[in-house]
C-alpha positions in Angstrom: 29.3 -32.7 71.2 26.6 -30.2 70.4 26.9 -26.7 72.1 24.1 -25.7 74.5 21.1 -23.7 73.3 22.4 -20.6 75.2 25.7 -20.9 73.6 24.1 -21.3 70.2 22.0 -18.2 70.8 25.1 -16.2 71.8 27.0 -17.4 68.8 24.3 -16.4 66.3 23.9 -13.0 67.9 27.6 -12.3 67.7 27.8 -13.6 64.1 24.9 -11.8 62.6 24.6 -8.5 64.5 27.5 -6.7 62.8 26.3 -7.7 59.4 22.6 -6.9 59.8 23.3 -3.4 61.1 24.7 -2.6 57.6 21.1 -2.9 56.4 19.6 -0.7 59.1 20.1 3.0 58.7 22.6 4.5 61.1 19.7 6.9 61.9 16.1 6.4 60.9 14.3 9.4 59.4 11.0 7.8 58.6 7.3 7.9 58.2 4.4 5.4 58.5 2.2 4.4 55.6 -0.9 4.7 57.8 -4.3 4.4 56.1 -3.0 2.4 53.1 -3.1 -1.4 53.6 -4.8 -0.9 56.9 -7.4 1.8 56.9 -8.1 4.1 59.8 -11.2 6.2 58.8 -9.9 9.4 60.4 -7.0 9.5 58.0 -9.2 9.3 54.9 -12.7 10.4 56.1 -14.2 11.5 52.8 -12.9 8.4 50.9 -14.2 6.2 53.8 -17.7 7.7 53.4 -17.5 7.2 49.7 -16.6 3.5 50.3 -19.7 3.2 52.3 -18.3 3.7 55.8 -19.6 5.8 58.7 -17.8 8.9 59.8 -17.5 10.4 63.3 -19.7 7.9 65.0 -19.4 7.9 68.8 -18.6 4.1 69.1 -16.8 2.5 66.2 -18.0 -0.9 67.3 -21.6 0.0 66.5 -21.1 1.5 63.1 -19.1 0.9 59.9 -16.0 2.2 61.5 -13.3 -0.5 60.6 -12.2 -2.7 57.7 -14.0 -5.6 59.4 -17.4 -3.9 59.5 -17.1 -2.4 56.0 -16.4 -5.8 54.4 -19.2 -7.4 56.5 -21.6 -4.7 55.3 -20.6 -5.0 51.6 -19.5 -8.6 51.1 -20.0 -8.5 47.3 -18.3 -5.2 46.5 -15.7 -4.7 49.3 -12.7 -6.2 47.5 -13.4 -3.8 44.6 -13.7 -0.8 47.0 -10.4 -1.7 48.7 -8.6 -2.4 45.4 -9.3 1.2 44.3 -8.1 2.6 47.6 -4.9 0.6 47.6 -4.1 1.6 44.0 -4.5 5.4 44.7 -3.6 6.2 48.4 0.1 5.3 48.0 1.7 5.7 44.6 5.0 6.5 42.9 4.4 10.2 43.4 4.3 9.7 47.2 7.6 7.7 47.0 9.1 10.5 45.0 7.9 13.2 47.4 9.2 11.3 50.5 12.5 10.7 48.8 12.9 14.4 47.9 12.6 15.3 51.6 15.2 12.8 52.8 13.0 10.0 54.2 15.1 6.8 54.5 12.8 4.4 56.4 9.2 3.4 55.9 7.0 1.5 58.4 4.1 -0.3 56.7 1.2 -1.2 59.0 -0.3 -4.5 58.0 -3.2 -6.6 59.2 -2.9 -10.4 59.6 -5.3 -10.8 56.7 -2.6 -9.7 54.3 -1.9 -13.5 54.5 -5.4 -14.5 53.3 -5.3 -18.1 54.3 -5.2 -17.1 58.0 -8.7 -15.6 57.8 -11.7 -17.6 58.9 -14.1 -16.3 56.3 -17.2 -17.5 58.2 -16.5 -15.2 61.2 -13.9 -12.7 60.0 -14.5 -10.1 57.3 -11.5 -8.6 55.6 -10.6 -7.5 52.1 -8.6 -9.7 49.7 -5.8 -8.8 47.4 -3.7 -6.5 49.5 -0.5 -8.5 49.3 0.0 -7.7 45.6 -0.1 -4.0 46.5 2.4 -4.6 49.3 4.7 -6.1 46.7 4.2 -3.1 44.5 4.9 -0.7 47.3 7.9 -2.7 48.6 9.4 -2.6 45.1 8.9 1.2 44.7 10.6 1.7 48.1 13.5 -0.6 47.2 14.0 1.2 43.9 14.0 4.5 45.8 16.7 3.2 48.2 14.5 3.3 51.3 14.4 0.8 54.1 11.2 -1.0 55.2 9.7 -2.3 58.4 6.8 -4.7 58.0 4.6 -3.9 61.0 2.1 -6.5 62.2 -0.3 -3.7 63.2 -3.6 -5.6 63.5 -3.3 -9.1 65.0 -5.5 -12.2 64.8 -8.3 -11.9 67.3 -7.7 -8.2 67.9 -4.9 -7.1 70.3 -6.5 -4.0 71.8 -10.1 -3.0 72.1 -12.2 -0.4 70.4 -9.6 0.7 67.8 -10.0 0.8 64.1 -6.2 0.2 63.8 -6.8 -3.3 65.1 -8.9 -4.0 62.1 -12.1 -4.5 64.0 -13.6 -2.3 66.7 -14.7 -4.6 69.5 -14.3 -5.1 73.2 -13.8 -8.8 72.6 -10.0 -9.0 72.6 -8.9 -12.5 71.8 -5.4 -12.2 70.5 -3.8 -13.4 73.8 -5.0 -17.0 73.2 -3.1 -20.1 72.0 -5.1 -20.2 68.7 -4.4 -16.6 67.7 -0.8 -16.6 68.9 -0.4 -19.6 66.6 -1.9 -17.7 63.6 0.5 -14.8 64.3 3.4 -17.2 64.2 2.3 -18.5 60.8 2.1 -14.9 59.6 5.6 -14.4 60.9 7.0 -17.5 59.1 5.3 -16.4 55.8 6.4 -12.8 55.9 9.9 -13.8 56.9 10.2 -16.2 53.9 8.6 -13.7 51.5 11.0 -10.9 52.6 14.0 -13.2 51.8 12.7 -15.0 48.7 11.0 -12.2 46.7 13.6 -9.7 45.4 11.0 -7.0 45.4 11.0 -7.2 49.3 14.8 -6.7 49.5 14.4 -3.4 51.3 12.7 -5.1 54.3 15.1 -5.1 57.2 12.7 -5.7 60.2 9.5 -7.3 61.1 7.5 -6.0 64.0 5.8 -8.7 66.1 2.9 -6.8 67.6 1.8 -3.1 67.4 0.6 -1.6 70.7 -0.4 -4.6 72.8 -2.7 -3.8 75.8 -0.6 -1.7 78.2 -1.6 -3.7 81.3 0.5 -6.8 81.2 -1.9 -8.7 83.5 -4.4 -8.6 80.5 -1.9 -10.1 78.0 -1.4 -13.7 79.3 1.3 -15.7 77.4 2.7 -12.6 75.6 6.2 -13.2 76.9 6.3 -16.7 75.6 4.9 -15.5 72.3 7.8 -13.0 72.0 10.3 -15.9 72.3 8.3 -18.0 69.8 8.2 -15.1 67.4 12.0 -14.8 67.4 12.5 -18.5 67.1 10.1 -18.7 64.1 11.9 -15.9 62.3 15.4 -17.3 63.0 14.5 -20.9 62.2 12.9 -19.9 58.9 16.0 -17.8 58.1 18.4 -20.7 59.0 16.5 -23.1 56.7 16.8 -20.4 53.9 20.6 -20.4 54.4 20.6 -17.1 56.3 22.5 -16.5 59.5 25.5 -18.2 61.2 26.4 -21.7 60.2 27.8 -22.1 63.7 24.3 -21.8 65.2 23.3 -25.3 66.0 19.6 -26.0 65.8 20.1 -29.8 66.2 19.4 -30.2 62.5 20.0 -33.8 61.5 19.8 -33.0 57.8 22.7 -31.6 55.7 21.2 -28.5 54.3 23.9 -28.2 51.7 22.9 -31.5 50.2 19.1 -31.0 50.5 16.7 -30.1 47.7 17.1 -26.7 46.1 13.4 -26.1 46.5 12.6 -24.2 49.6 9.4 -25.9 50.6 11.1 -29.3 50.2 13.9 -28.2 52.4 11.5 -27.0 55.1 9.6 -30.3 55.0 12.9 -32.3 55.1 14.5 -30.4 58.0 11.7 -29.3 60.3 11.6 -32.7 62.1 15.3 -32.2 63.0 14.7 -28.9 64.7 14.4 -30.6 68.1 15.5 -27.5 70.0 12.4 -25.5 68.8 9.1 -25.1 70.5 6.3 -27.3 68.9 4.3 -24.2 68.1 7.2 -22.8 66.1 7.6 -26.1 64.2 3.9 -26.1 63.4 3.9 -22.5 62.2 6.8 -23.2 59.8 5.2 -26.3 58.4 1.9 -24.4 58.1 3.6 -21.8 56.0 4.5 -24.3 53.2 1.2 -24.3 51.3 0.8 -20.5 51.8 4.3 -19.9 50.3 3.5 -22.2 47.3 0.4 -20.1 46.7 2.2 -16.8 47.1 5.1 -17.8 44.9 2.7 -18.1 42.1 0.7 -15.1 42.9 3.7 -12.8 43.5 5.9 -14.5 40.9 9.0 -15.3 43.0 11.1 -18.5 43.0 11.0 -21.0 45.7 14.7 -21.6 45.8 17.8 -20.3 47.5 19.1 -18.1 44.7 18.0 -14.8 46.4 17.7 -15.7 50.1 21.4 -16.7 50.5 22.5 -13.2 49.6 20.3 -11.7 52.4 21.1 -10.6 55.9 19.1 -11.7 59.0 16.1 -9.5 59.7 15.7 -7.4 62.8 13.1 -8.8 65.2 11.2 -5.8 66.3 9.1 -5.3 69.5 7.4 -2.6 71.3 9.8 -1.8 74.2 9.3 -3.1 77.7 8.3 0.4 78.9 5.1 0.1 76.7 3.5 -2.1 79.3 3.2 -2.0 83.1 2.4 -4.5 85.9 5.5 -6.6 85.5 5.6 -7.1 81.7 7.8 -9.6 79.9 11.0 -8.0 78.7 11.4 -8.6 74.9 15.1 -8.5 75.3 14.8 -11.9 77.0 13.7 -13.3 73.7 16.7 -12.1 71.7 18.4 -14.3 69.2 20.3 -12.3 66.7 19.5 -8.6 65.8 16.7 -7.0 67.8 15.1 -3.5 67.6 12.7 -1.8 70.0 9.9 0.7 69.3 8.1 3.2 71.4 5.2 5.5 70.5 4.6 8.9 72.1 1.7 11.2 71.6 1.1 14.2 73.8 -2.3 15.5 72.5 -4.4 12.8 74.2 -3.3 13.7 77.7 -1.6 11.2 80.1 1.9 12.5 79.5 2.0 16.1 80.8 -0.2 19.2 81.0 -1.6 20.6 77.8 0.5 23.7 77.3 3.7 24.8 75.6 5.9 24.9 78.6 4.9 21.5 79.9 5.4 19.9 76.5 8.9 21.4 76.0 10.1 20.5 79.5 8.9 17.0 79.2 10.3 16.2 75.8 13.7 17.9 76.4 14.2 15.8 79.6 12.8 12.5 78.3 14.5 9.5 80.0 13.0 6.7 77.9 16.1 6.0 75.9 18.2 5.7 79.0 15.7 3.6 80.9 15.1 1.2 78.1 18.9 0.8 77.5 19.2 -0.2 81.1 16.8 -3.0 80.5 18.5 -4.2 77.3 16.0 -2.5 75.0 18.5 -1.0 72.5 18.6 0.1 69.8 15.3 2.0 70.4 13.5 4.1 67.8 10.3 6.1 68.1 8.0 4.4 65.6 5.0 6.7 66.0 4.8 10.4 67.0 3.2 13.5 65.7 3.2 17.3 66.2 -0.4 17.2 67.4 -1.3 19.1 70.5 -4.1 19.2 73.0 -4.4 22.9 72.7 -4.6 25.4 69.8 -0.9 25.6 68.9 0.5 28.5 67.0 2.7 28.0 63.9 5.6 29.3 65.9 5.1 26.6 68.5 4.8 23.8 65.9 8.2 24.8 64.5 9.7 24.4 68.0 7.7 21.3 68.8 8.8 19.5 65.6 12.4 20.5 66.4 12.3 19.3 70.0 10.8 15.9 69.2 13.3 15.3 66.4 16.1 16.4 68.7 15.2 13.9 71.4 14.2 11.0 69.3 17.3 11.3 67.2 19.4 10.5 70.3 18.3 6.9 69.8 18.1 5.0 66.5 15.8 7.6 65.1 12.1 8.2 64.4 9.1 7.5 62.1 6.4 10.1 62.0 2.7 9.2 61.9 1.6 9.8 59.2 3.1 10.3 55.7 0.0 12.1 54.6 -3.6 12.9 55.5 -6.5 13.3 53.2 -7.2 16.8 52.1 -10.9 17.3 52.2 -13.7 19.2 54.0 -14.4 16.3 56.3 -10.7 16.0 57.2 -10.5 19.7 58.1 -7.0 20.8 58.9 -5.8 17.5 60.4 -2.9 17.4 57.9 -1.4 20.4 59.7 -0.3 18.2 62.7 -0.5 14.7 61.3 1.0 14.8 57.8 4.7 14.8 57.4 4.6 16.0 53.8 2.2 18.8 54.7 4.5 19.7 57.7 7.4 20.0 55.3 5.3 22.2 53.0 4.3 24.5 55.8 7.9 24.6 57.1 7.4 22.9 60.4 9.9 20.3 59.3 13.2 21.0 57.7 13.6 19.6 54.2 16.6 17.7 55.5 15.2 15.5 58.2 18.5 15.4 60.1 18.5 19.2 60.4 16.7 21.5 62.9 15.5 25.0 62.6 17.1 25.6 66.0 19.8 23.1 67.1 19.6 24.6 70.6 15.8 24.2 70.8 16.0 22.2 74.1 18.7 24.3 75.8 16.3 26.5 77.8 14.5 23.5 79.1 17.1 20.9 80.0 17.2 20.3 83.7 14.1 22.2 84.3 11.1 20.9 86.3 7.4 21.4 85.7 4.8 21.3 88.4 1.6 20.0 87.0 -1.7 21.7 87.7 -3.5 18.4 87.1 -2.6 14.7 87.6 -3.5 12.3 84.9 -5.0 8.8 85.2 -3.3 6.2 83.1 -5.2 3.5 81.3 -4.6 -0.1 80.5 -7.2 0.0 77.7 -8.3 3.1 75.9 -10.9 4.1 73.4 -9.6 6.8 71.2 -11.4 8.6 68.5 -10.4 11.6 66.3 -12.4 14.0 64.3 -11.6 17.1 62.4 -12.3 20.7 63.6 -11.4 23.9 61.7 -7.9 24.0 63.0 -6.9 20.8 64.7 -7.8 17.2 65.6 -10.2 16.8 68.4 -9.3 13.6 70.3 -11.1 12.0 73.2 -9.7 9.3 75.3 -11.6 7.4 77.9 -9.8 5.5 80.6 -11.2 2.0 81.1 -8.9 0.7 83.8 -6.9 3.2 85.9 -3.5 2.7 87.4 -0.7 5.0 88.6 2.6 5.3 86.8 5.9 6.5 88.1 6.8 10.2 88.1 10.3 11.3 87.1 11.5 14.7 88.2 14.6 16.2 86.7 16.5 18.5 88.9 18.3 21.7 87.7 21.5 19.7 87.6 19.9 17.3 85.1 19.9 14.3 87.5 16.7 12.3 87.3 15.0 10.8 90.3 12.0 8.5 90.1 9.2 7.7 92.5 6.6 5.0 91.8 3.4 5.5 93.7 2.0 2.2 92.4 3.2 -0.9 90.5 3.3 0.7 87.1 6.8 1.3 85.7 7.2 3.8 82.8 9.4 6.8 82.5 7.7 10.2 82.2 10.4 12.7 81.3 10.2 15.5 83.8 6.8 16.1 85.5 6.0 16.6 89.1 2.2 16.2 89.7 1.0 17.8 92.9 -2.7 18.6 92.2 -5.6 17.2 94.3 -7.6 16.6 91.1 -7.2 14.2 88.3 -8.1 14.5 84.6 -9.9 11.4 83.6 -11.0 12.4 80.1 -9.2 14.7 77.7 -10.2 16.5 74.5 -8.7 19.3 72.6 -11.2 21.8 74.0 -12.1 20.6 77.4 -11.2 18.3 80.3 -13.4 16.4 82.8 -12.1 16.6 86.3 -12.8 14.2 89.1 -12.2 14.7 92.8 -9.9 11.7 93.2 -6.3 12.5 94.1 -3.8 10.7 91.8 -0.2 11.3 90.9 0.5 9.8 87.5 1.7 10.0 83.9 1.3 7.6 81.0 1.4 7.4 77.3 -1.7 6.9 75.2 -1.8 6.7 71.4 -4.0 7.0 68.4 -2.4 4.9 65.8 
């Protein structure tokens, strides 16, 4: 008699979780490779202009402000332009520099077009050839002993509006549709197989399903079901490759031990017997076969089980449940085997706390996100994007403290990955590297050379248990348009709220106990801020704020990358 699906899920989780954690760092001290295989013009403004792009336009949807628009504008030469960029932006010297300062984890933002067969070339315009550079980078990182997260940063159809990091700047968000969910599942099947079959990808320990979906869950229909299908796709592909627990019963009617040694033949022979799986998952795995045949030739790896059967299951990685509001699906409900959760926190755009040193320090030193997420099963949690950027002119003295405080708080979870590993040094970029480049931050002394160390281990002691009374209340946004441009000393960022809502406000008492009130339906922790003003900030930049007369009590997280 076959065990139930629920029992099978539990068996797999118990069997593989202890093993896979050996591949995940006990504590992540990492960076993002932003601007490499997925360009955001603000990271490389001079190079972007040299490639033919526009810089500092007010609306990236109406100019050459994304990979999509650049390839559309230069269809005959775009691949050559990107080839040069990929070859030079991330090299062995960068790996050596990151290794020297103790970085052990790398998150690589990727667009769906890294799997080129998924692109509709009649309507979608993206560069070709990136996956060979991904292989080169993965090998360099493996050889350096670093761990890698493959981050599906830009999804088919665009997952959030008006953002270069989505690959195309547009208000036409179409990821949350059956067609594009299916393309994302094929991407998942392919990248799972490549991670296990190509030895150069041996450092990959996690695949992230979706970077920064729309925060308002009412605008992401079907996302909860996609989360479950993502995990099923990853685990089914692994099981076919001989990875995972043999006790996990997928109702397979074929004896895998007696099946063909060729991976694609085994997929074809067994997929019909996976009766427990969703039809979309089966279709995605079958659709991956011709892509894997093509990639095995292009990337020169074997389509057999020689390498895969020595591998451990990958961590299925999601943005945490706190990322969204309005009754979001909980990714923990999709769990089969090892899971990991990611949150991104930027203070400089507003929406978190007031723009001053005291507000920043009280908020970060009393942050409740780890505890709140753990209560919802979202653990282990890491902070996959953050920076030392501020919404005010920060002194060097404060940036030492600000770097320490964030590292201190984020290290209480699984760890952190800074955005970004480096920023272009140019006149157009100004001094953006000061607050956005990890390597520059180490050079200037904001970060200790040992990422586990702090300048001041007691950096949060004066702020723990303190409360902060805000002079402004901030409107949260379900969709945002964020742009960054360089000034002489900092990044000037403007964020426009497109759909307002009110999030919960957490106040930490002097005893350290947290109490939460939720003025509206949104649920997201906010550290320690009490908003009492009768005005609300609806637009924030580094130099000015626009104030409305609406009375709102709120806090939220907005992000750039």
